[in-house]
C-alpha positions in Angstrom: 139.1 -72.0 60.2 137.5 -70.0 57.4 136.5 -66.4 57.1 133.0 -65.0 57.6 131.3 -62.1 55.9 128.6 -59.9 57.4 126.5 -57.8 55.0 124.4 -55.4 56.9 124.0 -51.6 57.0 122.9 -51.5 60.6 126.0 -50.0 62.3 124.9 -50.8 65.8 124.2 -54.4 65.0 127.3 -54.8 62.8 129.5 -53.6 65.7 127.9 -56.0 68.1 128.4 -58.9 65.6 132.0 -58.0 65.1 132.6 -57.9 68.8 130.9 -61.2 69.3 132.8 -63.0 66.5 136.1 -61.6 67.8 135.3 -62.9 71.3 134.9 -66.4 69.7 138.1 -66.0 67.8 136.4 -65.9 64.4 137.6 -63.9 61.4 134.7 -61.7 60.4 134.7 -59.0 57.6 131.9 -56.5 57.4 130.4 -54.5 54.5 127.3 -52.3 54.5 126.2 -52.4 50.9 125.3 -54.9 48.2 127.9 -53.6 45.8 130.7 -54.0 48.4 129.4 -57.5 49.2 129.5 -58.6 45.6 133.0 -57.2 45.2 134.2 -59.1 48.3 132.5 -62.3 47.2 134.2 -62.0 43.8 137.6 -61.7 45.2 137.6 -63.8 48.4 136.4 -67.1 49.7 134.2 -67.3 52.8 132.9 -70.1 54.9 129.7 -68.4 55.9 127.8 -65.2 55.0 125.4 -63.4 57.2 123.2 -61.5 54.8 120.8 -58.7 55.6 117.5 -58.7 53.6 117.3 -54.9 53.1 120.3 -53.0 51.9 120.6 -49.4 50.6 121.4 -50.4 47.0 119.9 -53.9 46.5 118.3 -56.7 48.4 120.1 -59.6 50.1 118.0 -61.8 47.9 119.6 -60.4 44.7 123.1 -60.8 46.2 122.3 -64.4 47.1 121.0 -65.2 43.7 124.0 -63.7 41.9 126.4 -65.4 44.3 124.8 -68.8 43.7 124.6 -68.2 40.0 128.4 -67.7 40.1 128.7 -71.1 41.9 129.5 -69.5 45.2 129.3 -72.2 47.9 129.6 -70.4 51.2 126.8 -71.1 53.7 124.3 -68.2 53.8 122.1 -67.1 56.7 119.7 -64.3 56.0 119.2 -61.7 58.8 116.0 -59.7 58.5 113.2 -57.9 60.4 110.7 -59.5 58.1 109.2 -62.7 59.6 106.5 -63.6 57.0 106.6 -67.0 55.5 106.8 -65.7 51.9 110.1 -64.0 52.5 111.4 -67.1 54.3 110.5 -69.2 51.2 112.2 -66.7 48.9 115.3 -66.7 51.0 115.7 -70.5 51.1 114.6 -71.0 47.4 117.2 -68.5 46.3 120.0 -70.5 47.8 120.0 -69.4 51.5 120.7 -72.1 54.1 118.8 -70.5 57.0 116.8 -67.4 58.1 117.1 -65.5 61.4 114.6 -62.8 62.3 115.9 -59.6 64.1 116.3 -58.9 66.9 118.0 -62.2 67.8 120.1 -63.6 70.6 123.7 -64.3 69.7 123.5 -67.7 71.2 120.8 -68.5 68.6 122.9 -67.1 65.8 125.9 -69.3 66.7 123.7 -72.3 67.2 122.2 -71.8 63.7 125.7 -71.4 62.2 126.8 -74.7 63.8 123.6 -76.4 62.6 124.0 -75.2 59.0 127.7 -76.3 58.8 126.9 -79.6 60.6 124.2 -80.4 58.0 126.5 -79.5 55.2 129.2 -81.7 56.6 126.9 -84.7 56.7 125.9 -84.1 53.1 129.4 -83.3 51.8 130.4 -85.5 48.9 133.4 -87.7 49.4 134.7 -87.5 45.8 134.9 -85.0 43.0 135.6 -86.3 39.5 136.5 -84.4 36.3 137.2 -86.7 33.4 139.6 -89.4 34.5 140.7 -87.5 37.6 139.0 -88.4 40.9 139.8 -86.4 44.0 138.9 -88.2 47.3 138.3 -85.4 49.7 138.5 -87.1 53.1 141.5 -89.2 52.2 143.2 -86.3 50.3 144.2 -88.6 47.4 143.9 -88.2 43.7 143.6 -91.1 41.3 143.9 -91.3 37.5 145.0 -93.9 35.0 145.0 -96.6 37.7 147.6 -94.6 39.8 147.1 -92.7 43.1 149.0 -89.9 44.8 148.7 -88.5 48.3 148.2 -84.7 48.8 149.0 -82.4 51.6 146.3 -80.3 53.2 147.3 -77.2 51.2 147.5 -79.1 47.9 144.1 -80.6 48.7 142.6 -77.2 49.4 143.7 -75.7 46.1 142.7 -78.7 44.1 139.3 -78.9 45.7 138.6 -75.2 45.0 139.5 -75.6 41.3 137.7 -78.9 40.8 134.5 -77.5 42.4 134.6 -74.6 40.0 135.7 -76.0 36.6 136.3 -73.4 33.9 136.6 -70.6 36.5 140.1 -69.2 36.8 141.5 -68.4 40.3 144.5 -66.2 40.6 147.1 -66.7 43.3 145.6 -64.1 45.6 142.2 -65.7 45.6 143.6 -69.2 46.1 145.7 -67.8 49.0 142.5 -66.4 50.6 140.7 -69.7 50.3 143.5 -72.1 51.2 145.4 -70.0 53.8 142.6 -67.9 55.3 144.2 -67.4 58.7 147.9 -67.7 57.8 149.6 -64.3 58.0 152.8 -65.8 56.6 151.3 -66.9 53.3 152.0 -65.0 50.1 151.5 -65.2 46.4 154.9 -66.9 46.2 153.6 -69.5 48.7 150.7 -70.4 46.4 153.0 -70.7 43.4 155.3 -73.0 45.3 152.5 -75.3 46.4 151.0 -75.2 43.0 154.3 -76.4 41.5 154.3 -79.3 44.0 150.7 -80.2 43.2 151.3 -80.2 39.5 154.3 -82.5 40.0 152.1 -85.0 41.7 149.5 -84.8 39.0 152.2 -85.3 36.4 153.0 -88.7 38.1 149.4 -89.6 37.2 149.9 -88.6 33.6 148.0 -85.4 34.2 150.7 -82.7 34.0 148.3 -80.3 32.2 145.3 -80.9 34.4 145.6 -77.5 36.0 146.2 -74.9 33.3 147.5 -71.3 33.6 145.6 -68.6 31.9 147.7 -65.5 31.4 146.3 -62.6 33.3 143.5 -64.7 34.9 145.1 -67.5 37.0 144.8 -71.2 37.4 141.9 -73.2 35.9 140.7 -76.8 35.5 138.6 -77.4 32.4 135.5 -79.3 33.3 134.4 -82.4 31.4 131.0 -81.6 30.0 131.3 -78.1 31.6 131.2 -79.1 35.3 132.5 -81.3 38.0 130.7 -84.6 38.6 130.1 -85.3 42.2 
């Protein structure tokens, strides 16, 4: 189960959201400014973001636009006291997945979260392809040069992240946050061990250099024509 991020400067609401998520066994992190939100989004992977429209330093709309421009793929639900249609259109057009007007019932919030993730699951692509390498998400298999290898769940998680964001380096810490979100035993060394195993399997396909190491930046897959083909 992934991590969730709340971006809202309402201290009363934030405390209630934290309490509700904890009661559901969900891992929620909370920040109260746009700057802190962008910093968290640059360093960690989240499954879903609850994003306030009005923040002290910038609007949630700007955060959403910057996050999507950087190829961020977490689901986004806007939280706002503004109910006019124009704002709803802006929120959804900027990359938001849903829009919830304050005050709201927590049952509706969790229902909307389930709905957003359910819709995305239906639409989720079964294969990501870069060059000759095809990753079959559901089967957790990789094919290239007429050969196929089976991946573990951890190997699949790391490969999917890198293939969805070609030409974007991920260091071991960021990969750990994405692939091991709730595993307190994981470490940077854990990531390196699994990366070594993943590379060994890719080597069996004749793709030993598919995942490159950029000194000081992390691991990266160079995209054919600049991006993954889905």
